[in-house]
Residue frames as qw, qx, qy, qz and C-alpha x, y, z in Angstrom:
[[0.541, -0.090, -0.766, -0.335, 96.88, 19.21, -60.86],
 [0.271, -0.238, -0.799, 0.481, 96.46, 18.81, -57.12],
 [0.203, 0.210, 0.216, -0.932, 94.44, 22.04, -57.03],
 [0.540, 0.025, -0.493, -0.682, 92.10, 20.59, -59.79],
 [0.502, -0.149, -0.852, 0.017, 91.74, 17.31, -57.95],
 [0.124, -0.220, -0.618, 0.745, 91.15, 19.13, -54.62],
 [0.339, 0.146, -0.033, -0.929, 88.55, 21.33, -56.26],
 [0.574, -0.024, -0.662, -0.482, 86.84, 18.28, -57.79],
 [0.415, -0.185, -0.844, 0.286, 86.78, 16.51, -54.43],
 [0.054, 0.181, 0.430, -0.883, 85.40, 19.54, -52.62],
 [0.479, 0.081, -0.245, -0.839, 82.60, 19.82, -55.12],
 [0.682, -0.048, -0.663, -0.305, 81.70, 16.07, -54.75],
 [0.033, 0.215, -0.777, 0.590, 81.95, 15.84, -50.98],
 [0.632, 0.007, 0.322, -0.705, 78.19, 15.61, -50.46],
 [0.836, 0.255, -0.353, -0.333, 77.98, 12.78, -53.01],
 [0.480, 0.307, -0.777, 0.269, 80.88, 10.87, -51.37],
 [0.218, -0.163, 0.657, -0.703, 79.40, 11.31, -47.91],
 [0.759, 0.114, 0.090, -0.635, 76.02, 10.15, -49.14],
 [0.745, 0.307, -0.576, -0.138, 77.67, 7.10, -50.77],
 [0.229, 0.256, -0.822, 0.454, 79.46, 6.13, -47.59],
 [0.459, -0.049, 0.492, -0.738, 76.28, 6.54, -45.54],
 [0.822, 0.205, -0.173, -0.502, 74.35, 4.39, -48.08],
 [0.619, 0.312, -0.718, 0.064, 77.00, 1.71, -48.01],
 [0.012, -0.164, 0.798, -0.579, 76.97, 1.50, -44.24],
 [0.628, 0.045, 0.271, -0.728, 73.14, 1.42, -44.21],
 [0.829, 0.256, -0.355, -0.347, 72.98, -1.34, -46.79],
 [0.423, 0.331, -0.797, 0.276, 75.82, -3.25, -45.05],
 [0.272, -0.126, 0.650, -0.699, 73.93, -3.03, -41.71],
 [0.779, 0.127, 0.073, -0.610, 70.75, -4.29, -43.32],
 [0.715, 0.312, -0.614, -0.121, 72.60, -7.26, -44.83],
 [0.139, 0.239, -0.829, 0.486, 73.91, -8.19, -41.42],
 [0.501, -0.005, 0.464, -0.730, 70.37, -8.03, -39.95],
 [0.809, 0.238, -0.218, -0.491, 68.92, -10.24, -42.76],
 [0.724, 0.270, -0.633, 0.051, 71.58, -12.97, -42.35],
 [0.219, -0.458, 0.637, -0.581, 71.71, -12.95, -38.53],
 [0.423, -0.100, -0.901, 0.003, 71.06, -16.28, -36.77],
 [0.097, -0.307, -0.701, 0.636, 69.37, -14.60, -33.87],
 [0.171, -0.444, -0.430, -0.767, 65.89, -13.20, -33.92],
 [0.134, 0.033, 0.590, -0.795, 63.51, -11.70, -31.41],
 [0.302, 0.424, 0.797, -0.306, 59.79, -12.20, -30.83],
 [0.350, 0.674, 0.051, -0.648, 58.91, -9.44, -33.24],
 [0.181, 0.420, -0.749, -0.480, 60.42, -11.59, -36.01],
 [0.140, 0.085, 0.986, -0.040, 58.19, -14.58, -35.26],
 [0.533, 0.012, -0.198, -0.823, 54.85, -15.13, -36.97],
 [0.541, 0.078, 0.782, -0.300, 52.15, -17.73, -36.25],
 [0.394, 0.248, -0.596, -0.654, 50.96, -19.73, -39.24],
 [0.730, 0.061, 0.574, -0.366, 48.51, -22.51, -39.96],
 [0.181, 0.236, -0.828, -0.475, 48.81, -25.34, -42.41],
 [0.718, 0.121, 0.330, -0.600, 45.41, -26.83, -43.34],
 [0.047, -0.085, 0.942, 0.321, 44.73, -30.25, -44.80],
 [0.626, 0.187, 0.033, -0.757, 41.37, -30.26, -46.60],
 [0.808, 0.078, 0.564, -0.151, 39.54, -33.47, -47.59],
 [0.702, 0.698, -0.056, -0.130, 40.52, -32.82, -51.21],
 [0.123, 0.769, -0.627, 0.036, 44.18, -33.36, -50.34],
 [0.619, -0.301, 0.701, -0.184, 43.72, -36.94, -49.15],
 [0.596, 0.363, -0.626, -0.348, 44.60, -40.00, -51.24],
 [0.953, -0.212, -0.053, -0.209, 43.94, -43.66, -50.49],
 [0.339, -0.658, 0.672, 0.014, 46.75, -45.51, -48.70],
 [0.317, -0.069, 0.922, 0.209, 45.86, -48.88, -50.26],
 [0.324, 0.037, -0.525, -0.786, 43.71, -49.58, -53.32],
 [0.176, -0.284, -0.943, 0.002, 41.50, -52.19, -51.56],
 [0.011, -0.604, -0.580, 0.546, 39.51, -49.40, -49.92],
 [0.016, 0.170, -0.306, -0.937, 39.49, -47.15, -53.03],
 [0.339, -0.242, -0.642, -0.644, 35.92, -46.40, -54.02],
 [0.451, -0.472, -0.744, 0.141, 34.58, -47.06, -50.57],
 [0.225, -0.605, -0.347, 0.680, 34.60, -43.44, -49.55],
 [0.334, 0.725, 0.424, 0.427, 33.43, -40.24, -51.06],
 [0.270, -0.090, -0.126, 0.950, 34.56, -36.64, -51.11],
 [0.022, -0.835, -0.547, -0.054, 31.90, -34.10, -50.25],
 [0.182, 0.856, -0.011, 0.484, 32.28, -30.34, -50.21],
 [0.224, -0.783, 0.381, -0.438, 33.52, -30.40, -46.56],
 [0.629, -0.439, 0.609, -0.200, 34.47, -33.96, -45.68],
 [0.451, 0.268, -0.816, -0.243, 35.59, -37.40, -46.65],
 [0.703, -0.181, 0.426, -0.540, 33.15, -40.16, -45.51],
 [0.087, -0.173, 0.971, 0.141, 33.42, -43.92, -45.66],
 [0.548, -0.143, -0.582, -0.583, 30.57, -45.81, -47.37],
 [0.560, -0.336, 0.457, -0.604, 28.26, -46.85, -44.51],
 [0.959, 0.084, 0.034, -0.267, 27.85, -50.32, -46.12],
 [0.530, 0.570, -0.608, 0.157, 31.56, -51.04, -46.40],
 [0.853, -0.475, 0.101, -0.193, 32.18, -54.05, -44.12],
 [0.846, 0.308, -0.281, 0.333, 35.83, -54.82, -45.01],
 [0.647, -0.387, -0.219, 0.619, 37.29, -52.82, -42.15],
 [0.100, -0.818, -0.039, 0.565, 38.85, -49.35, -42.10],
 [0.590, 0.700, 0.176, 0.361, 39.67, -47.18, -45.11],
 [0.525, -0.582, 0.017, 0.621, 42.94, -45.21, -44.75],
 [0.440, 0.830, 0.137, 0.313, 43.81, -41.93, -46.51],
 [0.623, -0.398, -0.016, 0.673, 46.96, -39.80, -46.33],
 [0.297, 0.930, 0.082, 0.200, 48.30, -36.36, -47.25],
 [0.623, 0.186, -0.214, 0.729, 51.70, -34.75, -47.24],
 [0.326, -0.888, -0.219, 0.237, 52.40, -32.00, -44.66],
 [0.595, 0.393, 0.050, 0.699, 54.57, -29.13, -46.09],
 [0.349, -0.904, -0.173, 0.177, 55.65, -26.64, -43.43],
 [0.273, 0.888, -0.316, 0.191, 58.43, -23.98, -43.69],
 [0.763, 0.127, -0.480, 0.415, 61.84, -25.28, -42.80],
 [0.315, 0.048, -0.537, 0.781, 62.73, -24.69, -39.15],
 [0.480, -0.477, -0.155, -0.720, 59.09, -23.87, -38.30],
 [0.030, -0.116, 0.844, -0.523, 58.11, -24.91, -34.79],
 [0.477, -0.380, -0.649, -0.456, 54.79, -26.95, -34.75],
 [0.201, -0.261, 0.546, -0.770, 52.77, -26.24, -31.61],
 [0.515, 0.174, 0.702, -0.460, 49.43, -28.11, -32.00],
 [0.140, -0.053, -0.769, -0.622, 47.13, -29.82, -34.49],
 [0.553, 0.181, 0.396, -0.711, 43.38, -29.54, -34.67],
 [0.013, -0.079, -0.921, -0.381, 41.43, -32.39, -36.27],
 [0.529, 0.160, 0.161, -0.818, 37.87, -31.79, -37.34],
 [0.227, 0.035, -0.938, -0.258, 35.84, -34.97, -37.73],
 [0.720, -0.159, 0.164, -0.656, 32.63, -36.90, -36.90],
 [0.260, 0.167, -0.951, 0.005, 32.20, -40.43, -35.78],
 [0.670, -0.397, -0.371, -0.506, 29.07, -42.36, -34.86],
 [0.500, -0.603, 0.438, -0.441, 28.70, -43.29, -31.23],
 [0.905, -0.172, 0.360, -0.148, 28.77, -47.10, -31.76],
 [0.890, 0.395, 0.112, 0.198, 30.96, -47.63, -34.83],
 [0.083, 0.962, -0.260, 0.005, 33.72, -45.05, -34.27],
 [0.909, -0.108, 0.175, 0.361, 37.04, -46.59, -35.33],
 [0.421, 0.864, -0.041, 0.275, 38.64, -43.43, -36.63],
 [0.700, -0.461, 0.068, 0.541, 42.40, -42.69, -36.05],
 [0.364, 0.912, -0.101, 0.162, 44.76, -39.97, -37.06],
 [0.800, -0.337, 0.121, 0.481, 48.54, -40.24, -37.13],
 [0.256, 0.942, -0.216, -0.022, 51.13, -37.54, -37.88],
 [0.906, -0.145, 0.202, 0.343, 54.45, -39.00, -38.97],
 [0.176, 0.868, -0.399, -0.238, 57.86, -38.00, -40.26],
 [0.967, 0.152, 0.114, 0.172, 60.02, -40.15, -42.45],
 [0.418, -0.668, 0.392, 0.475, 63.82, -39.89, -42.39],
 [0.622, 0.709, -0.146, -0.298, 64.79, -39.19, -46.01],
 [0.185, 0.629, -0.752, -0.068, 68.17, -40.93, -45.86],
 [0.035, -0.179, 0.974, -0.134, 67.23, -44.23, -44.13],
 [0.462, -0.246, -0.653, -0.548, 63.44, -44.41, -44.51],
 [0.238, -0.211, -0.814, 0.486, 62.81, -44.67, -40.77],
 [0.290, -0.616, -0.421, -0.599, 59.25, -43.68, -39.81],
 [0.163, -0.070, -0.618, 0.766, 58.71, -41.76, -36.54],
 [0.206, -0.687, -0.659, -0.227, 55.25, -41.20, -35.11],
 [0.061, 0.334, -0.222, 0.914, 54.81, -37.69, -33.87],
 [0.440, -0.034, 0.592, -0.675, 51.41, -38.55, -32.44],
 [0.280, -0.101, -0.892, -0.339, 48.93, -41.34, -32.86],
 [0.528, -0.019, 0.386, -0.756, 45.31, -41.06, -31.82],
 [0.029, -0.032, 0.986, 0.160, 44.51, -44.75, -32.22],
 [0.074, -0.573, -0.800, -0.165, 40.86, -44.29, -31.48],
 [0.073, -0.286, -0.013, -0.956, 39.30, -40.86, -31.74],
 [0.226, 0.249, 0.696, -0.634, 36.52, -40.12, -29.24],
 [0.117, 0.502, 0.790, 0.332, 33.04, -40.80, -30.73],
 [0.018, 0.088, 0.072, -0.993, 30.91, -37.73, -31.48],
 [0.378, 0.513, 0.697, -0.330, 27.36, -39.15, -32.17],
 [0.473, 0.541, 0.525, 0.455, 27.85, -37.98, -35.80],
 [0.035, -0.984, -0.124, 0.123, 28.35, -34.40, -34.71],
 [0.618, 0.591, -0.173, 0.489, 31.22, -32.47, -36.25],
 [0.655, -0.738, -0.023, 0.163, 33.83, -32.01, -33.56],
 [0.409, 0.755, -0.402, 0.317, 37.33, -30.54, -33.17],
 [0.849, -0.478, -0.053, 0.220, 40.01, -32.10, -31.10],
 [0.120, 0.913, -0.367, 0.132, 43.28, -30.27, -30.22],
 [0.956, -0.125, -0.056, 0.258, 46.43, -32.30, -30.03],
 [0.158, -0.920, 0.328, 0.145, 49.60, -30.68, -28.65],
 [0.774, 0.502, -0.346, 0.171, 52.88, -31.53, -30.45],
 [0.823, -0.482, -0.034, 0.298, 55.56, -33.06, -28.15],
 [0.172, -0.896, 0.274, 0.305, 58.60, -30.88, -27.62],
 [0.532, -0.347, 0.663, 0.397, 61.04, -33.32, -29.25],
 [0.476, 0.357, 0.705, 0.386, 59.11, -33.32, -32.57],
 [0.152, 0.859, 0.309, -0.378, 58.22, -29.61, -32.87],
 [0.041, -0.683, 0.388, 0.618, 61.10, -28.35, -35.00],
 [0.825, 0.521, 0.199, -0.097, 60.52, -28.99, -38.74],
 [0.318, -0.571, 0.610, 0.448, 63.68, -30.16, -40.48],
 [0.766, 0.555, 0.081, -0.315, 62.85, -30.48, -44.17],
 [0.324, 0.665, -0.667, -0.092, 66.48, -31.34, -45.01],
 [0.113, -0.272, 0.935, -0.198, 66.13, -34.53, -42.96],
 [0.287, 0.263, 0.875, -0.289, 62.45, -35.50, -42.91],
 [0.280, -0.231, -0.531, -0.766, 59.28, -35.64, -44.99],
 [0.245, 0.090, 0.652, -0.712, 56.03, -35.22, -43.01],
 [0.358, -0.159, -0.706, -0.590, 52.61, -36.78, -43.54],
 [0.507, -0.074, 0.473, -0.717, 49.20, -37.36, -42.02],
 [0.289, -0.069, -0.913, -0.281, 47.31, -40.64, -42.14],
 [0.501, -0.069, 0.401, -0.764, 43.70, -41.02, -41.13],
 [0.184, -0.093, -0.956, -0.211, 41.85, -44.36, -40.97],
 [0.479, -0.018, 0.193, -0.856, 38.12, -44.45, -40.80],
 [0.222, 0.181, 0.955, -0.075, 35.38, -46.96, -40.26],
 [0.019, 0.545, 0.710, 0.445, 31.87, -46.95, -41.72],
 [0.155, -0.878, -0.404, -0.205, 30.20, -43.54, -41.44],
 [0.487, -0.577, -0.016, 0.655, 33.34, -41.85, -39.91],
 [0.429, 0.832, 0.194, 0.292, 34.13, -38.59, -41.60],
 [0.539, -0.283, 0.020, 0.793, 37.34, -36.54, -41.77],
 [0.208, 0.917, 0.333, -0.064, 36.59, -32.85, -42.28],
 [0.360, 0.824, -0.247, 0.361, 40.00, -31.14, -41.98],
 [0.762, -0.389, -0.171, 0.489, 43.21, -30.90, -40.00],
 [0.168, 0.919, -0.094, 0.345, 45.12, -27.72, -39.12],
 [0.750, -0.195, -0.245, 0.583, 48.70, -27.54, -37.77],
 [0.097, -0.994, 0.004, -0.049, 49.65, -24.41, -35.93],
 [0.818, 0.008, -0.054, 0.573, 53.22, -23.34, -36.14],
 [0.158, -0.931, 0.077, 0.320, 55.60, -20.49, -35.43],
 [0.768, 0.226, 0.220, 0.558, 58.26, -19.34, -37.90],
 [0.273, -0.407, 0.090, 0.867, 60.41, -16.39, -38.83],
 [0.445, 0.774, 0.188, -0.410, 58.92, -13.75, -41.09],
 [0.787, 0.470, 0.214, 0.339, 60.06, -14.01, -44.68],
 [0.416, 0.741, -0.114, 0.514, 63.38, -12.26, -45.12],
 [0.343, -0.806, 0.318, -0.363, 64.32, -12.11, -41.43]]
């Protein structure tokens, strides 16, 4: 019987060796996928864009006082009741690192009262933290302009298990929000 078993083992040696090699290869791959450390080659740059279509009114008193156009949201030039505020959720990958935000807008030279705020809300206690607040955007004489806002180091890491993120923009008559884009870095999927 030993001779039969030995003969069987000798005939299957290539299959056994191949199986062991495959197991080691797959086991090594699993370690790489679940590793907490990663190198620059694992990092990708991404962009999260907020289009005008994603914005919703913050309060209903200003509802109907602004219009969506193909590339912007603009407040009714005859609206004299103050600013109209709109907001949108910001949905970035967990543990992404925000680096900067571009805001594309236009504001008349004399009436500009536009502001942009990026916030995070603590999901457990409801505390709101302002990541940045541009209380008064520079006027642009109605020309479409981009402004780049760096994200402070202490707010860069996205923690979706703790916070929800959102953007609020308030506009005066004739101000227009065209878009916002958040630049971030994150690991490639599966690494």
